[in-house]
Phi, psi and omega in degrees: 000136184264128176277135176266132177249162176292143179288127176233151183294330182232136183292327183291337178292321181291330183259008184294329181287341180261352185279132174229133180275143175260010180260122178266143178291154180293151179294149179290142178285143177288144179290144179285169180299321179296320178293318178297316179296321178296320178295316178297318180295319178296316179297316179294324178295318179295316180296318179295324177294318178294317179295319179295319179292329177291318179294318181289326183277346182299319178300328179288336180270347182284154182247047178285330181279147179294147182287160181298335181290328183271345178282142176264140179276165180290336181291328179280343179278349181086016178275000000 
């Protein structure tokens, strides 16, 4: 008995779900010491930059100065 399949333009598309390759990809090469050191240095540089910008930006975020609403202008002092 002949099984009827849905018509597809390419036969390999219909059989793609059953296909398994017996070819394994080659193993990844290990990174050299220079590459590992470069990655660590780049990561540390990014972290140090973020930490430095946070330290430098903290004074601008602090509210030690009086707000503009509580300051009196010179016009109200009669000057």
